[in-house]
Steps between C-alpha positions, in 0.01 A plus 500: 500500500646210303557181700707194418476212747641149482498215744648154466588204713315308764450124507347496153742762359208717395583807292260792487536841344292815495562801282258785493417863553280634776323730254376193307361318804148540636502808729436302820789259427734781397411695814565201724828425325624860524400518866695180575804632312486824697443338840777244441749782440652287226680800347685547830624140521859432404598179322782450749244483784305212348745322271504126555838405647443137402265320265274426795315177556434293186127578514544877533345735249716765336337834418604772256314829511563801278293818518516791255347831605565837338855428391580321825580128497520269798612136467518253787573128522432298813378161619258366760766528770590863428165651395414791731166468679392832349511345149297186569156648422635655180649165394169325562316743274768479230479120508120521456548735204761264351259205523222708339733608221609139444138381475423769239799417278 
């Protein structure tokens, strides 16, 4: 699965991005990531259910997540106020991966 994740905002206006493929990650990380994607039911979420109706508070983070799997593409954009609880663990892992990728570059 190919993953594109971006987050920006917060007090410091931090921007992070992660782009990668689960088949290029260590097996334990890929397994955890795929399990979180499955358990979050991200492919079942509709943008209209989580779309920010306003910009949110000035310190809110904005998230963009795009997943590509076997010809299927799912893109979602949301902020701290609209993020579904079921995505929070996935976002935490993606943020960790983004920091790791940033340190390597």
